[in-house]
All heavy atoms as a GROMACS GRO file, in nm:
protein
  601
    1MET      N    1  -0.977   2.766   0.698
    1MET     CA    2  -0.964   2.668   0.592
    1MET      C    3  -1.104   2.639   0.536
    1MET      O    4  -1.196   2.613   0.613
    1MET     CB    5  -0.901   2.541   0.649
    1MET     CG    6  -0.865   2.441   0.543
    1MET     SD    7  -0.792   2.285   0.601
    1MET     CE    8  -0.684   2.331   0.731
    2PRO      N    9  -1.119   2.641   0.404
    2PRO     CA   10  -1.252   2.615   0.347
    2PRO      C   11  -1.305   2.476   0.380
    2PRO      O   12  -1.228   2.381   0.401
    2PRO     CB   13  -1.228   2.629   0.196
    2PRO     CG   14  -1.103   2.707   0.182
    2PRO     CD   15  -1.022   2.678   0.304
    3ALA      N   16  -1.435   2.464   0.379
    3ALA     CA   17  -1.500   2.337   0.413
    3ALA      C   18  -1.462   2.226   0.317
    3ALA      O   19  -1.446   2.110   0.357
    3ALA     CB   20  -1.652   2.356   0.415
    4THR      N   21  -1.443   2.260   0.190
    4THR     CA   22  -1.409   2.158   0.091
    4THR      C   23  -1.273   2.095   0.120
    4THR      O   24  -1.257   1.973   0.110
    4THR     CB   25  -1.406   2.221  -0.050
    4THR    OG1   26  -1.529   2.287  -0.073
    4THR    CG2   27  -1.387   2.116  -0.156
    5ILE      N   28  -1.177   2.176   0.160
    5ILE     CA   29  -1.044   2.124   0.190
    5ILE      C   30  -1.047   2.036   0.315
    5ILE      O   31  -0.987   1.929   0.318
    5ILE     CB   32  -0.942   2.239   0.206
    5ILE    CG1   33  -0.925   2.309   0.072
    5ILE    CG2   34  -0.809   2.187   0.257
    5ILE    CD1   35  -0.839   2.433   0.078
    6ARG      N   36  -1.118   2.079   0.418
    6ARG     CA   37  -1.129   1.998   0.540
    6ARG      C   38  -1.196   1.865   0.510
    6ARG      O   39  -1.153   1.759   0.559
    6ARG     CB   40  -1.207   2.074   0.646
    6ARG     CG   41  -1.128   2.188   0.710
    6ARG     CD   42  -1.196   2.240   0.834
    6ARG     NE   43  -1.332   2.286   0.812
    6ARG     CZ   44  -1.367   2.413   0.791
    6ARG    NH1   45  -1.276   2.506   0.790
    6ARG    NH2   46  -1.493   2.445   0.772
    7ALA      N   47  -1.302   1.867   0.429
    7ALA     CA   48  -1.371   1.743   0.394
    7ALA      C   49  -1.283   1.654   0.307
    7ALA      O   50  -1.283   1.531   0.322
    7ALA     CB   51  -1.502   1.774   0.323
    8ALA      N   52  -1.204   1.713   0.217
    8ALA     CA   53  -1.116   1.633   0.132
    8ALA      C   54  -1.006   1.566   0.214
    8ALA      O   55  -0.971   1.451   0.189
    8ALA     CB   56  -1.054   1.722   0.024
    9ILE      N   57  -0.952   1.636   0.312
    9ILE     CA   58  -0.850   1.576   0.399
    9ILE      C   59  -0.908   1.460   0.478
    9ILE      O   60  -0.848   1.353   0.488
    9ILE     CB   61  -0.789   1.684   0.491
    9ILE    CG1   62  -0.707   1.782   0.408
    9ILE    CG2   63  -0.704   1.620   0.600
    9ILE    CD1   64  -0.664   1.905   0.483
   10ALA      N   65  -1.028   1.479   0.532
   10ALA     CA   66  -1.094   1.370   0.606
   10ALA      C   67  -1.122   1.252   0.514
   10ALA      O   68  -1.102   1.137   0.551
   10ALA     CB   69  -1.222   1.421   0.669
   11GLY      N   70  -1.167   1.280   0.391
   11GLY     CA   71  -1.194   1.174   0.295
   11GLY      C   72  -1.069   1.098   0.256
   11GLY      O   73  -1.071   0.976   0.238
   12LEU      N   74  -0.956   1.169   0.244
   12LEU     CA   75  -0.830   1.104   0.212
   12LEU      C   76  -0.785   1.010   0.324
   12LEU      O   77  -0.738   0.899   0.297
   12LEU     CB   78  -0.723   1.210   0.185
   12LEU     CG   79  -0.588   1.159   0.138
   12LEU    CD1   80  -0.601   1.090   0.004
   12LEU    CD2   81  -0.491   1.274   0.128
   13PHE      N   82  -0.800   1.054   0.448
   13PHE     CA   83  -0.765   0.968   0.560
   13PHE      C   84  -0.854   0.844   0.564
   13PHE      O   85  -0.806   0.733   0.589
   13PHE     CB   86  -0.774   1.042   0.693
   13PHE     CG   87  -0.662   1.138   0.716
   13PHE    CD1   88  -0.686   1.260   0.776
   13PHE    CD2   89  -0.532   1.107   0.680
   13PHE    CE1   90  -0.582   1.350   0.798
   13PHE    CE2   91  -0.428   1.195   0.702
   13PHE     CZ   92  -0.453   1.317   0.761
   14ILE      N   93  -0.982   0.861   0.539
   14ILE     CA   94  -1.073   0.747   0.538
   14ILE      C   95  -1.039   0.652   0.424
   14ILE      O   96  -1.042   0.530   0.439
   14ILE     CB   97  -1.220   0.794   0.529
   14ILE    CG1   98  -1.261   0.858   0.660
   14ILE    CG2   99  -1.314   0.679   0.494
   14ILE    CD1  100  -1.256   0.767   0.780
   15LEU      N  101  -1.002   0.707   0.307
   15LEU     CA  102  -0.962   0.622   0.194
   15LEU      C  103  -0.840   0.540   0.230
   15LEU      O  104  -0.834   0.419   0.200
   15LEU     CB  105  -0.932   0.707   0.071
   15LEU     CG  106  -0.877   0.632  -0.051
   15LEU    CD1  107  -0.980   0.531  -0.102
   15LEU    CD2  108  -0.840   0.728  -0.160
   16GLU      N  109  -0.743   0.600   0.296
   16GLU     CA  110  -0.621   0.529   0.333
   16GLU      C  111  -0.652   0.416   0.430
   16GLU      O  112  -0.607   0.302   0.412
   16GLU     CB  113  -0.522   0.626   0.394
   16GLU     CG  114  -0.391   0.564   0.433
   16GLU     CD  115  -0.295   0.663   0.494
   16GLU    OE1  116  -0.325   0.783   0.499
   16GLU    OE2  117  -0.189   0.618   0.539
   17VAL      N  118  -0.729   0.445   0.533
   17VAL     CA  119  -0.758   0.345   0.636
   17VAL      C  120  -0.850   0.234   0.581
   17VAL      O  121  -0.822   0.115   0.597
   17VAL     CB  122  -0.820   0.412   0.760
   17VAL    CG1  123  -0.871   0.308   0.858
   17VAL    CG2  124  -0.720   0.504   0.826
   18SER      N  125  -0.959   0.273   0.516
   18SER     CA  126  -1.051   0.172   0.466
   18SER      C  127  -0.989   0.090   0.353
   18SER      O  128  -1.011  -0.030   0.343
   18SER     CB  129  -1.182   0.236   0.419
   18SER     OG  130  -1.160   0.315   0.304
   19GLY      N  131  -0.909   0.156   0.268
   19GLY     CA  132  -0.842   0.083   0.161
   19GLY      C  133  -0.746  -0.020   0.214
   19GLY      O  134  -0.741  -0.134   0.166
   20ALA      N  135  -0.667   0.019   0.313
   20ALA     CA  136  -0.571  -0.075   0.371
   20ALA      C  137  -0.643  -0.192   0.437
   20ALA      O  138  -0.603  -0.308   0.421
   20ALA     CB  139  -0.483  -0.004   0.473
   21PHE      N  140  -0.750  -0.164   0.510
   21PHE     CA  141  -0.824  -0.271   0.575
   21PHE      C  142  -0.889  -0.364   0.474
   21PHE      O  143  -0.876  -0.487   0.483
   21PHE     CB  144  -0.931  -0.213   0.668
   21PHE     CG  145  -1.018  -0.318   0.729
   21PHE    CD1  146  -0.972  -0.396   0.834
   21PHE    CD2  147  -1.146  -0.340   0.681
   21PHE    CE1  148  -1.051  -0.495   0.889
   21PHE    CE2  149  -1.226  -0.438   0.736
   21PHE     CZ  150  -1.179  -0.516   0.839
   22LEU      N  151  -0.960  -0.306   0.377
   22LEU     CA  152  -1.032  -0.389   0.279
   22LEU      C  153  -0.936  -0.471   0.192
   22LEU      O  154  -0.961  -0.589   0.166
   22LEU     CB  155  -1.122  -0.302   0.191
   22LEU     CG  156  -1.244  -0.241   0.260
   22LEU    CD1  157  -1.316  -0.145   0.167
   22LEU    CD2  158  -1.338  -0.351   0.306
   23LEU      N  159  -0.827  -0.409   0.148
   23LEU     CA  160  -0.732  -0.483   0.065
   23LEU      C  161  -0.662  -0.593   0.145
   23LEU      O  162  -0.639  -0.703   0.094
   23LEU     CB  163  -0.630  -0.388   0.002
   23LEU     CG  164  -0.685  -0.300  -0.110
   23LEU    CD1  165  -0.581  -0.197  -0.151
   23LEU    CD2  166  -0.730  -0.382  -0.227
   24GLY      N  167  -0.629  -0.563   0.270
   24GLY     CA  168  -0.568  -0.664   0.355
   24GLY      C  169  -0.661  -0.780   0.382
   24GLY      O  170  -0.621  -0.897   0.376
   25PHE      N  171  -0.787  -0.749   0.409
   25PHE     CA  172  -0.885  -0.854   0.435
   25PHE      C  173  -0.910  -0.938   0.310
   25PHE      O  174  -0.915  -1.062   0.318
   25PHE     CB  175  -1.016  -0.792   0.484
   25PHE     CG  176  -1.120  -0.894   0.521
   25PHE    CD1  177  -1.106  -0.970   0.636
   25PHE    CD2  178  -1.230  -0.916   0.440
   25PHE    CE1  179  -1.200  -1.065   0.670
   25PHE    CE2  180  -1.324  -1.011   0.472
   25PHE     CZ  181  -1.310  -1.086   0.587
   26ALA      N  182  -0.924  -0.872   0.195
   26ALA     CA  183  -0.946  -0.946   0.070
   26ALA      C  184  -0.826  -1.035   0.038
   26ALA      O  185  -0.843  -1.150  -0.004
   26ALA     CB  186  -0.972  -0.849  -0.044
   27SER      N  187  -0.705  -0.984   0.059
   27SER     CA  188  -0.585  -1.064   0.034
   27SER      C  189  -0.580  -1.185   0.126
   27SER      O  190  -0.546  -1.296   0.083
   27SER     CB  191  -0.459  -0.980   0.053
   27SER     OG  192  -0.454  -0.878  -0.042
   28LEU      N  193  -0.613  -1.164   0.252
   28LEU     CA  194  -0.612  -1.275   0.348
   28LEU      C  195  -0.709  -1.384   0.306
   28LEU      O  196  -0.674  -1.503   0.305
   28LEU     CB  197  -0.648  -1.222   0.487
   28LEU     CG  198  -0.656  -1.324   0.599
   28LEU    CD1  199  -0.516  -1.376   0.629
   28LEU    CD2  200  -0.718  -1.262   0.722
   29VAL      N  201  -0.829  -1.344   0.268
   29VAL     CA  202  -0.930  -1.443   0.227
   29VAL      C  203  -0.886  -1.514   0.100
   29VAL      O  204  -0.896  -1.637   0.090
   29VAL     CB  205  -1.067  -1.375   0.209
   29VAL    CG1  206  -1.166  -1.469   0.142
   29VAL    CG2  207  -1.121  -1.327   0.342
   30LEU      N  208  -0.835  -1.438   0.002
   30LEU     CA  209  -0.796  -1.499  -0.125
   30LEU      C  210  -0.676  -1.593  -0.109
   30LEU      O  211  -0.671  -1.699  -0.170
   30LEU     CB  212  -0.767  -1.391  -0.228
   30LEU     CG  213  -0.889  -1.313  -0.275
   30LEU    CD1  214  -0.847  -1.197  -0.363
   30LEU    CD2  215  -0.988  -1.402  -0.348
   31PHE      N  216  -0.579  -1.551  -0.027
   31PHE     CA  217  -0.464  -1.639  -0.004
   31PHE      C  218  -0.505  -1.764   0.074
   31PHE      O  219  -0.452  -1.872   0.051
   31PHE     CB  220  -0.352  -1.565   0.069
   31PHE     CG  221  -0.276  -1.471  -0.018
   31PHE    CD1  222  -0.229  -1.352   0.034
   31PHE    CD2  223  -0.250  -1.498  -0.151
   31PHE    CE1  224  -0.158  -1.263  -0.045
   31PHE    CE2  225  -0.180  -1.411  -0.231
   31PHE     CZ  226  -0.134  -1.293  -0.178
   32THR      N  227  -0.599  -1.750   0.165
   32THR     CA  228  -0.647  -1.865   0.240
   32THR      C  229  -0.715  -1.966   0.147
   32THR      O  230  -0.702  -2.087   0.165
   32THR     CB  231  -0.746  -1.820   0.349
   32THR    OG1  232  -0.681  -1.728   0.435
   32THR    CG2  233  -0.798  -1.937   0.430
   33LEU      N  234  -0.786  -1.915   0.048
   33LEU     CA  235  -0.854  -2.002  -0.049
   33LEU      C  236  -0.763  -2.044  -0.164
   33LEU      O  237  -0.808  -2.108  -0.259
   33LEU     CB  238  -0.978  -1.931  -0.104
   33LEU     CG  239  -1.087  -1.898  -0.002
   33LEU    CD1  240  -1.195  -1.815  -0.066
   33LEU    CD2  241  -1.144  -2.024   0.058
   34HIS      N  242  -0.636  -2.002  -0.158
   34HIS     CA  243  -0.537  -2.035  -0.260
   34HIS      C  244  -0.577  -1.984  -0.399
   34HIS      O  245  -0.559  -2.052  -0.500
   34HIS     CB  246  -0.510  -2.185  -0.266
   34HIS     CG  247  -0.463  -2.241  -0.137
   34HIS    ND1  248  -0.339  -2.213  -0.084
   34HIS    CD2  249  -0.523  -2.321  -0.045
   34HIS    CE1  250  -0.325  -2.274   0.031
   34HIS    NE2  251  -0.435  -2.341   0.059
   35VAL      N  252  -0.634  -1.864  -0.400
   35VAL     CA  253  -0.673  -1.800  -0.526
   35VAL      C  254  -0.556  -1.715  -0.573
   35VAL      O  255  -0.504  -1.632  -0.500
   35VAL     CB  256  -0.799  -1.714  -0.508
   35VAL    CG1  257  -0.833  -1.639  -0.635
   35VAL    CG2  258  -0.916  -1.799  -0.463
   36THR      N  259  -0.514  -1.734  -0.698
   36THR     CA  260  -0.404  -1.655  -0.754
   36THR      C  261  -0.440  -1.613  -0.896
   36THR      O  262  -0.544  -1.652  -0.950
   36THR     CB  263  -0.273  -1.735  -0.757
   36THR    OG1  264  -0.294  -1.853  -0.834
   36THR    CG2  265  -0.227  -1.773  -0.617
   37GLY      N  266  -0.353  -1.536  -0.956
   37GLY     CA  267  -0.368  -1.499  -1.097
   37GLY      C  268  -0.466  -1.388  -1.121
   37GLY      O  269  -0.481  -1.295  -1.042
   38VAL      N  270  -0.536  -1.401  -1.234
   38VAL     CA  271  -0.626  -1.297  -1.280
   38VAL      C  272  -0.743  -1.277  -1.183
   38VAL      O  273  -0.785  -1.163  -1.158
   38VAL     CB  274  -0.679  -1.331  -1.421
   38VAL    CG1  275  -0.781  -1.230  -1.467
   38VAL    CG2  276  -0.565  -1.338  -1.520
   39ILE      N  277  -0.793  -1.383  -1.127
   39ILE     CA  278  -0.905  -1.372  -1.033
   39ILE      C  279  -0.861  -1.292  -0.910
   39ILE      O  280  -0.934  -1.204  -0.862
   39ILE     CB  281  -0.957  -1.511  -0.992
   39ILE    CG1  282  -1.018  -1.581  -1.113
   39ILE    CG2  283  -1.060  -1.500  -0.881
   39ILE    CD1  284  -1.055  -1.725  -1.089
   40PHE      N  285  -0.742  -1.318  -0.861
   40PHE     CA  286  -0.691  -1.246  -0.744
   40PHE      C  287  -0.684  -1.096  -0.773
   40PHE      O  288  -0.734  -1.015  -0.695
   40PHE     CB  289  -0.552  -1.299  -0.707
   40PHE     CG  290  -0.486  -1.222  -0.596
   40PHE    CD1  291  -0.518  -1.249  -0.464
   40PHE    CD2  292  -0.394  -1.122  -0.623
   40PHE    CE1  293  -0.458  -1.178  -0.361
   40PHE    CE2  294  -0.335  -1.050  -0.521
   40PHE     CZ  295  -0.367  -1.079  -0.390
   41TRP      N  296  -0.623  -1.059  -0.885
   41TRP     CA  297  -0.607  -0.917  -0.916
   41TRP      C  298  -0.740  -0.852  -0.951
   41TRP      O  299  -0.761  -0.733  -0.925
   41TRP     CB  300  -0.504  -0.898  -1.027
   41TRP     CG  301  -0.368  -0.932  -0.977
   41TRP    CD1  302  -0.292  -1.039  -1.015
   41TRP    CD2  303  -0.294  -0.864  -0.875
   41TRP    NE1  304  -0.175  -1.040  -0.944
   41TRP    CE2  305  -0.173  -0.935  -0.858
   41TRP    CE3  306  -0.317  -0.752  -0.797
   41TRP    CZ2  307  -0.076  -0.896  -0.766
   41TRP    CZ3  308  -0.221  -0.712  -0.706
   41TRP    CH2  309  -0.102  -0.784  -0.691
   42GLY      N  310  -0.832  -0.928  -1.007
   42GLY     CA  311  -0.966  -0.874  -1.034
   42GLY      C  312  -1.040  -0.842  -0.905
   42GLY      O  313  -1.102  -0.736  -0.892
   43VAL      N  314  -1.033  -0.933  -0.810
   43VAL     CA  315  -1.098  -0.909  -0.680
   43VAL      C  316  -1.030  -0.792  -0.608
   43VAL      O  317  -1.097  -0.708  -0.548
   43VAL     CB  318  -1.097  -1.037  -0.594
   43VAL    CG1  319  -1.142  -1.008  -0.452
   43VAL    CG2  320  -1.183  -1.144  -0.656
   44GLU      N  321  -0.898  -0.783  -0.616
   44GLU     CA  322  -0.826  -0.671  -0.555
   44GLU      C  323  -0.867  -0.538  -0.618
   44GLU      O  324  -0.884  -0.438  -0.548
   44GLU     CB  325  -0.675  -0.690  -0.567
   44GLU     CG  326  -0.620  -0.799  -0.478
   44GLU     CD  327  -0.620  -0.762  -0.332
   44GLU    OE1  328  -0.575  -0.652  -0.298
   44GLU    OE2  329  -0.666  -0.844  -0.251
   45ALA      N  330  -0.884  -0.536  -0.751
   45ALA     CA  331  -0.926  -0.413  -0.820
   45ALA      C  332  -1.067  -0.372  -0.778
   45ALA      O  333  -1.093  -0.254  -0.752
   45ALA     CB  334  -0.917  -0.432  -0.971
   46VAL      N  335  -1.156  -0.468  -0.770
   46VAL     CA  336  -1.293  -0.439  -0.727
   46VAL      C  337  -1.293  -0.390  -0.582
   46VAL      O  338  -1.367  -0.296  -0.547
   46VAL     CB  339  -1.384  -0.562  -0.746
   46VAL    CG1  340  -1.518  -0.543  -0.678
   46VAL    CG2  341  -1.401  -0.592  -0.893
   47THR      N  342  -1.211  -0.450  -0.499
   47THR     CA  343  -1.201  -0.407  -0.359
   47THR      C  344  -1.150  -0.264  -0.349
   47THR      O  345  -1.200  -0.185  -0.269
   47THR     CB  346  -1.108  -0.502  -0.281
   47THR    OG1  347  -1.156  -0.636  -0.296
   47THR    CG2  348  -1.104  -0.466  -0.135
   48ALA      N  349  -1.052  -0.228  -0.431
   48ALA     CA  350  -1.002  -0.091  -0.432
   48ALA      C  351  -1.110   0.006  -0.478
   48ALA      O  352  -1.122   0.117  -0.422
   48ALA     CB  353  -0.880  -0.080  -0.522
   49LEU      N  354  -1.190  -0.032  -0.575
   49LEU     CA  355  -1.300   0.054  -0.620
   49LEU      C  356  -1.407   0.070  -0.512
   49LEU      O  357  -1.463   0.179  -0.496
   49LEU     CB  358  -1.363  -0.002  -0.748
   49LEU     CG  359  -1.276   0.007  -0.873
   49LEU    CD1  360  -1.344  -0.063  -0.989
   49LEU    CD2  361  -1.245   0.151  -0.906
   50VAL      N  362  -1.433  -0.036  -0.438
   50VAL     CA  363  -1.528  -0.027  -0.326
   50VAL      C  364  -1.476   0.069  -0.220
   50VAL      O  365  -1.552   0.153  -0.167
   50VAL     CB  366  -1.556  -0.166  -0.266
   50VAL    CG1  367  -1.628  -0.156  -0.132
   50VAL    CG2  368  -1.636  -0.250  -0.364
   51ALA      N  369  -1.346   0.062  -0.189
   51ALA     CA  370  -1.287   0.154  -0.091
   51ALA      C  371  -1.296   0.298  -0.141
   51ALA      O  372  -1.326   0.389  -0.064
   51ALA     CB  373  -1.142   0.116  -0.063
   52LEU      N  374  -1.273   0.319  -0.269
   52LEU     CA  375  -1.283   0.454  -0.327
   52LEU      C  376  -1.427   0.504  -0.321
   52LEU      O  377  -1.452   0.621  -0.289
   52LEU     CB  378  -1.233   0.452  -0.471
   52LEU     CG  379  -1.218   0.585  -0.540
   52LEU    CD1  380  -1.117   0.673  -0.467
   52LEU    CD2  381  -1.176   0.565  -0.683
   53TYR      N  382  -1.523   0.418  -0.348
   53TYR     CA  383  -1.664   0.455  -0.342
   53TYR      C  384  -1.705   0.492  -0.199
   53TYR      O  385  -1.771   0.593  -0.176
   53TYR     CB  386  -1.751   0.340  -0.393
   53TYR     CG  387  -1.899   0.365  -0.380
   53TYR    CD1  388  -1.963   0.457  -0.462
   53TYR    CD2  389  -1.974   0.298  -0.286
   53TYR    CE1  390  -2.098   0.481  -0.450
   53TYR    CE2  391  -2.109   0.320  -0.273
   53TYR     CZ  392  -2.171   0.412  -0.356
   53TYR     OH  393  -2.306   0.435  -0.342
   54LEU      N  394  -1.664   0.411  -0.102
   54LEU     CA  395  -1.696   0.440   0.038
   54LEU      C  396  -1.631   0.571   0.083
   54LEU      O  397  -1.691   0.649   0.157
   54LEU     CB  398  -1.652   0.325   0.128
   54LEU     CG  399  -1.728   0.195   0.112
   54LEU    CD1  400  -1.665   0.086   0.198
   54LEU    CD2  401  -1.874   0.213   0.147
   55SER      N  402  -1.510   0.596   0.035
   55SER     CA  403  -1.443   0.721   0.068
   55SER      C  404  -1.518   0.840   0.008
   55SER      O  405  -1.528   0.946   0.069
   55SER     CB  406  -1.299   0.719   0.018
   55SER     OG  407  -1.237   0.842   0.042
   56GLY      N  408  -1.568   0.822  -0.113
   56GLY     CA  409  -1.647   0.929  -0.176
   56GLY      C  410  -1.775   0.958  -0.100
   56GLY      O  411  -1.813   1.075  -0.083
   57LEU      N  412  -1.841   0.853  -0.052
   57LEU     CA  413  -1.961   0.874   0.031
   57LEU      C  414  -1.926   0.948   0.159
   57LEU      O  415  -2.000   1.039   0.202
   57LEU     CB  416  -2.026   0.740   0.064
   57LEU     CG  417  -2.093   0.665  -0.049
   57LEU    CD1  418  -2.147   0.532   0.001
   57LEU    CD2  419  -2.204   0.748  -0.110
   58PHE      N  420  -1.814   0.911   0.220
   58PHE     CA  421  -1.772   0.979   0.341
   58PHE      C  422  -1.738   1.125   0.313
   58PHE      O  423  -1.770   1.213   0.391
   58PHE     CB  424  -1.651   0.909   0.404
   58PHE     CG  425  -1.606   0.972   0.532
   58PHE    CD1  426  -1.670   0.942   0.651
   58PHE    CD2  427  -1.504   1.065   0.533
   58PHE    CE1  428  -1.631   1.002   0.768
   58PHE    CE2  429  -1.463   1.126   0.650
   58PHE     CZ  430  -1.527   1.094   0.768
   59PHE      N  431  -1.673   1.151   0.199
   59PHE     CA  432  -1.640   1.289   0.162
   59PHE      C  433  -1.766   1.373   0.149
   59PHE      O  434  -1.771   1.486   0.197
   59PHE     CB  435  -1.561   1.292   0.031
   59PHE     CG  436  -1.547   1.430  -0.027
   59PHE    CD1  437  -1.458   1.519   0.029
   59PHE    CD2  438  -1.624   1.470  -0.134
   59PHE    CE1  439  -1.446   1.648  -0.020
   59PHE    CE2  440  -1.612   1.597  -0.185
   59PHE     CZ  441  -1.523   1.687  -0.129
   60MET      N  442  -1.868   1.320   0.083
   60MET     CA  443  -1.992   1.396   0.066
   60MET      C  444  -2.057   1.425   0.202
   60MET      O  445  -2.106   1.534   0.226
   60MET     CB  446  -2.089   1.320  -0.025
   60MET     CG  447  -2.037   1.302  -0.166
   60MET     SD  448  -1.995   1.458  -0.246
   60MET     CE  449  -2.156   1.525  -0.269
   61SER      N  450  -2.054   1.328   0.291
   61SER     CA  451  -2.109   1.347   0.424
   61SER      C  452  -2.028   1.450   0.503
   61SER      O  453  -2.084   1.537   0.571
   61SER     CB  454  -2.112   1.214   0.498
   61SER     OG  455  -2.153   1.231   0.630
   62ALA      N  456  -1.895   1.440   0.494
   62ALA     CA  457  -1.809   1.534   0.566
   62ALA      C  458  -1.825   1.676   0.511
   62ALA      O  459  -1.825   1.773   0.587
   62ALA     CB  460  -1.663   1.490   0.556
   63LEU      N  461  -1.840   1.688   0.379
   63LEU     CA  462  -1.859   1.820   0.319
   63LEU      C  463  -1.990   1.883   0.365
   63LEU      O  464  -1.995   2.001   0.400
   63LEU     CB  465  -1.854   1.809   0.167
   63LEU     CG  466  -1.867   1.939   0.089
   63LEU    CD1  467  -1.753   2.034   0.124
   63LEU    CD2  468  -1.870   1.912  -0.059
   64LYS      N  469  -2.094   1.802   0.368
   64LYS     CA  470  -2.224   1.851   0.416
   64LYS      C  471  -2.214   1.896   0.562
   64LYS      O  472  -2.264   2.002   0.598
   64LYS     CB  473  -2.327   1.739   0.401
   64LYS     CG  474  -2.466   1.776   0.438
   64LYS     CD  475  -2.558   1.658   0.406
   64LYS     CE  476  -2.683   1.662   0.487
   64LYS     NZ  477  -2.766   1.544   0.469
   65TYR      N  478  -2.145   1.818   0.644
   65TYR     CA  479  -2.128   1.854   0.784
   65TYR      C  480  -2.045   1.982   0.799
   65TYR      O  481  -2.081   2.072   0.874
   65TYR     CB  482  -2.060   1.739   0.859
   65TYR     CG  483  -2.020   1.777   1.000
   65TYR    CD1  484  -2.116   1.786   1.101
   65TYR    CD2  485  -1.889   1.808   1.030
   65TYR    CE1  486  -2.081   1.823   1.228
   65TYR    CE2  487  -1.852   1.845   1.158
   65TYR     CZ  488  -1.948   1.853   1.257
   65TYR     OH  489  -1.913   1.890   1.383
   66GLU      N  490  -1.934   1.990   0.727
   66GLU     CA  491  -1.846   2.108   0.737
   66GLU      C  492  -1.918   2.234   0.693
   66GLU      O  493  -1.901   2.340   0.753
   66GLU     CB  494  -1.719   2.088   0.655
   66GLU     CG  495  -1.623   1.987   0.712
   66GLU     CD  496  -1.559   2.032   0.840
   66GLU    OE1  497  -1.556   2.152   0.870
   66GLU    OE2  498  -1.510   1.945   0.914
   67ARG      N  499  -1.998   2.223   0.590
   67ARG     CA  500  -2.074   2.342   0.544
   67ARG      C  501  -2.179   2.382   0.646
   67ARG      O  502  -2.200   2.500   0.669
   67ARG     CB  503  -2.136   2.314   0.409
   67ARG     CG  504  -2.034   2.317   0.299
   67ARG     CD  505  -2.096   2.305   0.165
   67ARG     NE  506  -1.996   2.323   0.061
   67ARG     CZ  507  -2.015   2.292  -0.065
   67ARG    NH1  508  -2.132   2.244  -0.104
   67ARG    NH2  509  -1.919   2.312  -0.152
   68SER      N  510  -2.244   2.283   0.709
   68SER     CA  511  -2.346   2.319   0.809
   68SER      C  512  -2.282   2.381   0.933
   68SER      O  513  -2.336   2.474   0.991
   68SER     CB  514  -2.429   2.197   0.847
   68SER     OG  515  -2.353   2.105   0.920
   69VAL      N  516  -2.165   2.330   0.972
   69VAL     CA  517  -2.094   2.388   1.086
   69VAL      C  518  -2.048   2.529   1.052
   69VAL      O  519  -2.054   2.619   1.136
   69VAL     CB  520  -1.975   2.298   1.128
   69VAL    CG1  521  -1.884   2.370   1.224
   69VAL    CG2  522  -2.026   2.171   1.189
   70GLY      N  523  -2.003   2.550   0.929
   70GLY     CA  524  -1.958   2.683   0.886
   70GLY      C  525  -2.072   2.783   0.888
   70GLY      O  526  -2.053   2.899   0.924
   71LEU      N  527  -2.192   2.740   0.851
   71LEU     CA  528  -2.307   2.831   0.853
   71LEU      C  529  -2.345   2.867   0.996
   71LEU      O  530  -2.382   2.980   1.025
   71LEU     CB  531  -2.426   2.767   0.781
   71LEU     CG  532  -2.414   2.755   0.630
   71LEU    CD1  533  -2.536   2.680   0.575
   71LEU    CD2  534  -2.402   2.891   0.566
   72VAL      N  535  -2.336   2.772   1.086
   72VAL     CA  536  -2.369   2.800   1.226
   72VAL      C  537  -2.263   2.888   1.289
   72VAL      O  538  -2.294   2.984   1.359
   72VAL     CB  539  -2.382   2.666   1.305
   72VAL    CG1  540  -2.391   2.693   1.454
   72VAL    CG2  541  -2.500   2.588   1.257
   73ARG      N  542  -2.136   2.860   1.261
   73ARG     CA  543  -2.026   2.933   1.323
   73ARG      C  544  -2.012   3.075   1.268
   73ARG      O  545  -1.989   3.168   1.341
   73ARG     CB  546  -1.897   2.855   1.302
   73ARG     CG  547  -1.781   2.912   1.380
   73ARG     CD  548  -1.653   2.834   1.357
   73ARG     NE  549  -1.671   2.692   1.374
   73ARG     CZ  550  -1.600   2.600   1.313
   73ARG    NH1  551  -1.505   2.634   1.230
   73ARG    NH2  552  -1.622   2.474   1.334
   74TYR      N  553  -2.023   3.089   1.134
   74TYR     CA  554  -1.993   3.216   1.073
   74TYR      C  555  -2.114   3.289   1.014
   74TYR      O  556  -2.098   3.397   0.960
   74TYR     CB  557  -1.890   3.196   0.959
   74TYR     CG  558  -1.762   3.136   1.007
   74TYR    CD1  559  -1.725   3.008   0.972
   74TYR    CD2  560  -1.676   3.210   1.089
   74TYR    CE1  561  -1.606   2.953   1.015
   74TYR    CE2  562  -1.557   3.154   1.134
   74TYR     CZ  563  -1.523   3.028   1.096
   74TYR     OH  564  -1.406   2.972   1.139
   75GLY      N  565  -2.227   3.229   1.020
   75GLY     CA  566  -2.343   3.291   0.957
   75GLY      C  567  -2.353   3.248   0.811
   75GLY      O  568  -2.288   3.154   0.768
   76ASP      N  569  -2.430   3.321   0.731
   76ASP     CA  570  -2.453   3.283   0.592
   76ASP      C  571  -2.343   3.333   0.499
   76ASP      O  572  -2.354   3.318   0.378
   76ASP     CB  573  -2.587   3.336   0.546
   76ASP     CG  574  -2.703   3.267   0.613
   76ASP    OD1  575  -2.688   3.149   0.650
   76ASP    OD2  576  -2.805   3.331   0.632
   77ASP      N  577  -2.236   3.391   0.547
   77ASP     CA  578  -2.131   3.447   0.462
   77ASP      C  579  -2.032   3.341   0.416
   77ASP      O  580  -1.956   3.366   0.323
   77ASP     CB  581  -2.056   3.557   0.537
   77ASP     CG  582  -2.148   3.672   0.575
   77ASP    OD1  583  -2.250   3.689   0.505
   77ASP    OD2  584  -2.117   3.741   0.673
   78GLN      N  585  -2.026   3.227   0.480
   78GLN     CA  586  -1.927   3.123   0.449
   78GLN      C  587  -1.973   3.038   0.333
   78GLN      O  588  -2.085   2.996   0.324
   78GLN     CB  589  -1.906   3.034   0.573
   78GLN     CG  590  -1.800   2.932   0.557
   78GLN     CD  591  -1.660   2.991   0.571
   78GLN    OE1  592  -1.646   3.108   0.600
   78GLN    NE2  593  -1.560   2.910   0.547
   79ASP      N  594  -1.884   3.005   0.240
   79ASP     CA  595  -1.903   2.916   0.125
   79ASP      C  596  -2.028   2.956   0.049
   79ASP      O  597  -2.097   2.888  -0.009
   79ASP     CB  598  -1.910   2.769   0.168
   79ASP     CG  599  -1.775   2.724   0.223
   79ASP    OD1  600  -1.674   2.779   0.177
   79ASP    OD2  601  -1.775   2.634   0.307
   0.00000   0.00000   0.00000
């Protein structure tokens, strides 16, 4: 399996886990503070973008790792 696909799968799993945690935490804090309406959905949207950004950083790190492992395992012929 190419390094890009392995890194994308890992990034997708991280997006799912970090997104669920961050959105749940943000919702808990906002509901505790009795924040509703446009402010609530704005904070939720920003939180989702932060989770997407963190997932992108993880993807880049995973891709770099997968490519380095591929070079060690298979020589310079991979990717």
